[in-house]
C-alpha positions in Angstrom: -3.7 -2.1 -15.2 -5.0 -3.8 -12.3 -8.6 -2.8 -11.1 -9.7 -2.5 -7.5 -13.4 -2.6 -6.7 -15.0 -1.3 -3.5 -18.2 0.3 -2.2 -18.8 3.9 -3.8 -18.4 6.9 -1.6 -16.6 10.2 -1.6 -14.3 11.6 1.1 -17.3 13.0 3.1 -18.9 9.5 3.2 -21.9 10.5 0.9 -22.4 8.1 -2.0 -22.2 9.3 -5.5 -25.0 10.2 -7.5 -27.2 7.2 -8.5 -25.7 4.9 -5.9 -28.2 3.1 -3.6 -27.6 2.7 0.2 -27.9 -0.6 1.8 -31.0 -1.3 4.1 -28.7 -1.2 7.2 -28.3 2.5 6.7 -24.5 2.3 7.5 -23.8 5.1 4.6 -22.2 2.4 2.5 -23.5 2.3 -1.1 -24.2 -0.9 -2.8 -23.0 0.0 -6.1 -19.3 -0.7 -6.8 -16.8 2.0 -7.7 -13.8 1.0 -9.7 -10.3 2.6 -8.8 -7.9 2.3 -11.6 -4.1 2.4 -10.8 -3.5 4.8 -13.6 -5.9 7.3 -11.9 -3.4 7.9 -9.4 0.1 9.6 -9.6 3.3 8.1 -8.5 5.3 9.5 -5.6 8.9 9.1 -5.2 10.6 7.7 -1.9 13.8 9.7 -1.2 16.3 10.3 1.6 15.9 8.1 4.6 12.9 6.4 3.0 14.7 4.4 0.3 18.2 3.5 -0.7 19.6 3.0 -4.2 20.5 4.9 -7.4 17.0 5.1 -8.5 14.0 6.3 -6.5 11.5 3.6 -5.5 7.8 5.0 -6.2 4.5 4.3 -4.7 0.8 5.4 -5.1 -2.0 4.9 -2.6 -5.4 3.7 -4.3 -7.7 3.4 -1.4 -7.3 5.6 1.6 -9.7 8.0 3.6 -9.5 11.3 2.1 -9.6 9.7 -1.3 -12.5 7.5 -0.9 -14.2 5.7 2.1 -11.8 3.0 3.2 -13.3 1.5 6.3 -10.2 1.3 8.0 -8.0 -0.2 5.2 -5.4 1.6 3.0 -4.1 0.0 0.0 -1.5 1.0 -2.6 1.2 -0.2 -4.9 5.0 0.3 -4.9 7.8 -0.2 -7.4 11.3 -0.8 -6.3 14.1 -0.5 -9.0 16.9 -3.2 -9.1 19.4 -2.7 -6.5 17.2 -0.5 -4.5 15.3 -0.9 -1.3 12.7 0.6 1.1 14.6 1.6 4.2 14.1 -0.1 7.7 11.1 1.5 9.3 8.2 0.9 11.6 4.6 2.2 12.1 1.9 1.4 14.6 -0.3 -0.4 12.1 0.0 -3.8 10.9 0.9 -4.2 7.1 0.6 -6.9 4.4 2.7 -7.0 1.3 1.7 -9.0 -1.8 4.5 -9.3 -4.4 3.3 -8.7 -7.8 6.3 -9.1 -10.0 10.2 -9.4 -9.4 12.1 -10.8 -6.6 13.7 -9.5 -3.5 14.2 -9.9 0.1 12.1 -8.8 3.2 13.3 -8.1 6.8 10.7 -8.4 9.4 12.1 -8.0 12.8 15.4 -10.0 13.0 14.3 -12.3 10.2 15.0 -12.1 6.7 13.3 -14.0 3.8 13.4 -14.2 0.2 10.2 -13.1 -1.8 9.2 -13.4 -5.4 5.8 -12.8 -7.4 3.0 -14.4 -5.4 4.6 -14.1 -2.1 2.5 -12.4 0.8 4.0 -10.9 3.8 2.7 -10.1 7.1 4.3 -7.3 9.3 3.0 -7.1 12.8 2.2 -3.6 14.3 5.3 -1.5 15.5 7.6 -3.9 14.1 10.9 -2.8 12.1 10.8 -4.0 8.6 12.4 -3.3 5.1 12.2 -4.8 1.6 15.0 -4.9 -1.0 15.1 -5.6 -4.7 17.6 -8.4 -5.1 16.6 -9.1 -8.8 17.6 -7.7 -12.2 13.9 -6.3 -12.8 11.6 -4.1 -11.1 10.1 -5.4 -7.9 6.3 -4.5 -7.7 4.2 -5.0 -4.6 0.7 -4.0 -3.2 0.6 -3.0 0.3 -2.3 -2.8 2.7 -2.2 -1.0 6.1 -4.7 -1.3 8.9 -5.4 2.5 8.7 -8.4 4.6 7.5 -6.2 6.8 5.8 -2.3 6.8 4.6 -2.1 10.2 6.5 -2.7 8.4 9.6 0.4 6.2 9.3 3.5 7.8 10.9 6.8 6.2 9.5 9.5 5.9 12.0 12.7 5.1 10.1 15.8 3.3 11.9 19.4 4.4 11.5 
């Protein structure tokens, strides 16, 4: 499973036992903490959030409330073949990095094909969606400019 490394801290902002703070005194520990994908559970997207015979799933790995995030939230998603994330928007800009599979992404009025290695920027408050057009699972990482996933309000389009 992929590993993500970031400064160690608990949800209150206190460094874990044994971590050393930097000399600036900003509360960030100088020792890394490793977040493993398999340490977080999958959540299913249902109803207006996704379309297709099988549910798309996601898990948030870095987010305020889980660990100190410094205004970024990161997670991973899996979209089964012939499924899609429904058109939506939120006030935060977002980036996708396609890890596996192929599909298409709509940002505003534009639609582009994507495959493993593709990076997509979604401006703030812009309608966007992602569809798996391939025969295997589409996997992507997402990063939102938000301290916590709970700060992101998804507005789904009809």
